[in-house]
C-alpha positions in Angstrom: 111.7 234.7 -26.9 109.5 235.3 -23.8 107.0 232.6 -23.0 103.6 233.2 -21.5 101.2 231.0 -19.6 97.4 231.4 -19.9 95.8 231.3 -16.5 92.6 230.0 -18.0 93.8 227.4 -20.4 97.0 226.1 -19.0 97.3 226.1 -15.2 100.9 225.0 -14.2 101.9 222.4 -11.7 104.5 223.8 -9.3 106.0 221.9 -6.4 103.2 219.4 -6.2 100.1 221.6 -6.6 98.2 223.4 -9.4 98.3 227.1 -9.5 96.6 229.7 -11.8 99.3 231.9 -13.2 99.0 235.3 -15.0 99.1 235.3 -18.7 102.1 237.5 -18.7 104.6 236.3 -16.1 107.2 238.9 -17.0 104.7 241.7 -16.6 103.4 240.3 -13.3 106.9 239.9 -11.9 107.8 243.4 -12.9 104.7 244.7 -11.1 105.6 242.8 -8.0 109.1 244.3 -8.0 107.5 247.7 -7.9 105.0 246.8 -5.2 107.5 245.2 -2.9 110.5 247.4 -3.7 112.2 244.2 -4.6 115.4 243.3 -6.5 115.8 240.0 -8.4 119.4 238.7 -8.3 120.2 235.8 -10.6 123.2 233.6 -11.2 124.5 233.0 -14.7 123.5 229.3 -14.3 119.8 230.1 -14.1 117.3 229.4 -17.0 117.4 232.1 -19.7 113.9 233.4 -18.8 115.0 234.1 -15.2 118.2 235.8 -16.5 116.1 238.0 -18.7 113.8 239.1 -15.8 116.6 239.7 -13.3 117.8 243.1 -12.2 121.3 241.8 -11.9 123.0 238.7 -13.3 126.4 237.7 -12.1 128.7 235.2 -10.4 129.0 234.8 -6.7 131.3 237.8 -6.1 129.2 240.2 -8.1 126.0 238.9 -6.5 127.5 239.3 -3.0 128.5 242.9 -3.8 125.0 243.6 -5.2 123.4 242.1 -2.1 125.6 244.2 0.2 124.8 247.5 -1.6 121.1 247.2 -2.5 118.5 249.6 -1.0 115.7 247.2 -1.9 113.4 246.0 0.8 113.1 242.5 -0.6 115.8 240.4 -2.2 114.6 237.6 -4.5 117.6 235.3 -5.1 117.4 233.2 -8.2 120.2 230.8 -7.4 120.9 228.2 -4.8 120.5 228.1 -1.1 124.0 229.2 0.0 123.7 232.3 -2.3 120.4 233.3 -0.7 122.0 232.7 2.8 124.8 235.0 1.9 122.3 237.7 0.9 120.5 237.2 4.2 123.8 237.4 6.2 124.5 240.7 4.5 120.9 241.9 5.0 119.7 240.5 8.3 116.7 242.8 8.5 115.5 242.4 4.9 113.2 239.8 3.4 115.2 237.3 1.4 113.3 234.9 -0.8 114.4 231.8 -2.7 112.0 230.4 -5.3 112.7 226.8 -4.3 114.3 225.9 -1.0 115.4 222.5 -2.4 117.8 224.4 -4.7 120.9 223.3 -2.8 124.5 222.7 -3.9 126.5 219.5 -4.1 129.7 221.3 -3.2 128.2 222.9 -0.1 126.8 219.5 0.9 130.2 217.9 0.6 131.4 219.9 3.7 129.2 218.9 6.7 129.7 221.4 9.6 130.5 218.7 12.2 133.2 217.1 10.1 134.7 220.4 9.1 134.8 221.5 12.8 136.9 218.4 13.6 139.1 219.1 10.5 139.7 222.7 11.6 140.4 221.6 15.2 143.2 219.3 13.8 144.9 222.4 12.3 144.6 224.9 15.1 147.2 227.3 13.7 145.6 227.5 10.3 143.7 230.4 8.8 140.5 229.2 7.2 139.7 230.5 3.7 136.4 229.1 2.5 135.0 229.3 -1.0 131.6 231.0 -0.9 130.0 227.8 -2.2 129.4 226.6 1.4 126.7 226.7 4.0 126.3 229.5 6.5 127.6 227.2 9.2 130.9 226.8 7.3 131.2 230.5 6.7 130.8 231.0 10.5 133.8 228.8 11.0 135.9 230.7 8.5 138.2 233.6 8.7 137.9 234.8 5.1 135.4 233.9 2.3 136.5 233.9 -1.3 135.0 233.3 -4.8 136.5 231.9 -7.9 136.9 235.5 -9.1 139.1 236.6 -6.2 140.6 233.4 -4.5 144.0 234.0 -6.0 144.0 237.7 -5.0 143.0 236.9 -1.5 145.5 234.2 -0.9 148.2 236.5 -2.2 147.4 239.0 0.5 147.9 236.5 3.3 151.4 236.5 4.8 153.6 233.7 3.4 154.3 232.2 6.9 150.6 231.8 7.7 149.3 228.2 7.1 145.9 228.1 5.4 143.0 225.6 5.2 141.2 226.0 1.9 137.6 224.6 1.8 135.5 223.1 0.4 136.5 222.8 -3.3 139.6 220.8 -3.8 139.8 221.7 -7.5 139.7 225.4 -7.0 142.2 224.9 -4.1 144.6 223.1 -6.4 144.3 225.8 -9.0 145.0 228.5 -6.4 148.0 226.6 -5.2 149.4 226.5 -8.8 148.8 230.2 -9.3 150.2 231.4 -6.0 152.8 228.8 -5.1 151.2 228.4 -1.7 150.9 225.1 0.2 147.2 224.9 1.2 145.5 222.2 3.3 142.6 221.2 1.2 139.1 220.0 2.2 138.2 217.3 -0.3 134.9 218.6 -1.7 133.9 219.0 -5.3 131.0 220.2 -7.5 129.0 217.5 -9.2 128.7 219.5 -12.4 132.4 220.5 -12.8 133.7 217.1 -12.1 131.6 215.4 -14.7 133.1 216.9 -17.8 134.8 214.3 -20.1 138.4 215.1 -20.9 138.3 212.6 -23.9 135.1 214.1 -25.3 136.4 217.7 -24.9 139.6 216.8 -26.8 137.6 215.1 -29.5 135.5 218.2 -29.9 138.6 220.4 -30.1 140.0 218.1 -32.9 136.6 218.4 -34.8 136.6 222.1 -34.3 140.2 223.2 -34.5 139.2 226.9 -34.6 137.8 226.7 -31.0 139.3 227.6 -27.7 138.6 225.6 -24.6 137.6 227.8 -21.7 137.1 226.4 -18.2 136.0 227.2 -14.7 138.7 226.4 -12.0 136.2 224.0 -10.3 136.9 221.6 -13.1 139.1 218.6 -12.7 142.8 219.0 -13.4 142.6 216.7 -16.4 140.1 219.2 -18.0 142.0 222.3 -16.9 145.2 221.3 -18.6 143.6 221.5 -22.0 142.0 224.9 -21.3 143.2 228.0 -23.3 141.7 230.2 -20.6 140.6 229.5 -17.0 138.4 231.8 -15.0 135.3 232.5 -13.0 132.0 232.7 -14.9 132.2 236.4 -15.3 135.9 236.1 -16.4 134.9 233.5 -19.0 132.1 235.7 -20.3 134.5 238.7 -20.6 137.1 236.6 -22.3 134.8 235.4 -25.0 134.0 239.1 -25.8 137.6 240.1 -26.2 139.0 237.0 -27.9 139.1 237.0 -31.7 138.3 233.3 -31.8 135.0 232.5 -33.5 134.0 229.6 -31.3 134.5 228.2 -27.8 134.1 224.9 -25.9 132.7 226.1 -22.5 133.6 223.9 -19.6 131.2 225.2 -16.9 127.5 225.1 -16.3 125.9 225.9 -19.7 123.6 228.6 -18.3 126.3 231.1 -18.9 126.1 230.5 -22.7 122.9 232.6 -22.8 124.8 235.7 -21.8 127.7 234.8 -24.0 125.4 234.4 -27.0 123.7 237.7 -26.2 127.0 239.5 -26.0 128.5 238.1 -29.2 125.8 236.5 -31.3 128.1 235.9 -34.2 130.2 233.5 -32.2 129.6 229.8 -31.5 129.5 228.3 -28.0 129.7 224.6 -27.5 128.8 223.1 -24.0 131.6 220.8 -22.8 130.1 217.3 -22.8 129.8 215.1 -19.7 131.2 211.6 -19.4 127.7 210.0 -19.7 124.9 210.5 -22.2 122.9 212.8 -19.9 122.4 216.4 -19.1 124.9 216.2 -16.2 126.6 219.4 -17.3 123.4 221.2 -16.1 123.2 221.9 -12.4 120.0 220.1 -11.2 119.8 222.4 -8.2 120.0 225.7 -10.2 117.4 224.4 -12.6 114.9 223.8 -9.8 114.1 227.6 -10.0 111.6 228.4 -12.7 109.8 231.6 -13.8 106.6 230.3 -12.3 108.2 229.6 -8.9 109.9 233.1 -9.0 106.4 234.7 -9.5 104.8 232.6 -6.7 107.6 233.3 -4.2 107.2 237.0 -4.8 103.4 236.9 -4.7 103.3 234.9 -1.5 106.5 236.3 0.2 107.8 232.8 0.7 109.9 230.6 0.9 111.9 233.0 3.1 115.5 232.4 4.1 116.0 232.5 7.9 119.2 231.9 9.9 120.0 231.7 13.6 121.2 235.1 14.8 124.6 233.8 16.1 125.3 232.1 12.8 124.5 235.2 10.9 126.8 237.3 13.1 129.7 234.9 12.9 129.3 234.4 9.1 129.2 238.1 8.4 132.8 238.8 9.4 134.5 236.6 6.9 132.2 237.8 4.1 133.0 241.4 5.0 136.7 240.5 5.0 136.3 239.2 1.5 134.6 242.3 0.3 137.4 244.5 1.8 140.1 242.4 0.2 138.4 242.4 -3.2 138.4 246.2 -3.6 
């Protein structure tokens, strides 16, 4: 159900200040889209309200493809910082907005540019394939970008005798190694959400609900992946739940995707995979920094804007374009 905020009775506090907001945020955002010729791109891990207002909802590959092909003048990215950076790299002359600049990524943060530059220098003959969940600086040091949707396909297109560095996610790297039989040099980064799922609790849930299937994102730890009936990107997981005849699923990825799963097959049950602790650790705190209120304000004020040094943009564009070519 859509929620509204009364500008007279209930001013909202956003990022440390009080702002009067329109009574109908959905209507106000729709009007701003028209006025700005703007497109709202949202990741599956965003709050349901943001998903419902978005022009396109998808995973990193789909979002990149949309950003590369849009004719909008303004791109509003409801996701995290590296995603908005990617949109800016693909659209250097367009205005790219991110509702909250603090919406970062633990995986991207796990690969500092200086340290990675030294790591790359230690393997001078290696091709660098980097998961899109990295900063623009890491992309600029890479030869090819990949996503969880296309990582296996891209590695399979690289000659067998070419040594490869895979960064920054070690779990996706391990999964790609298993699927391709390739020996990759892995940067030891990880996602705080996908490494927090409890193998024991997932198994207990499966015992309690024997009709369920466990589905998991390849960023999960190997202990979780070995119990999964299906492993795939967020889009692949969504598609799988629609074609499977199972009535319920334990979903081992950020639970924002469940909103789309439930909309697609409302008769099915979706159980978020539990974290190790009694907390909401299976929700990405960075993704959840974006709110409908912040989305409206960033469009109204045309900020926060994503900007990047020109040399970084130019260098980072090449490996992203290579990814898009290899994903066709």
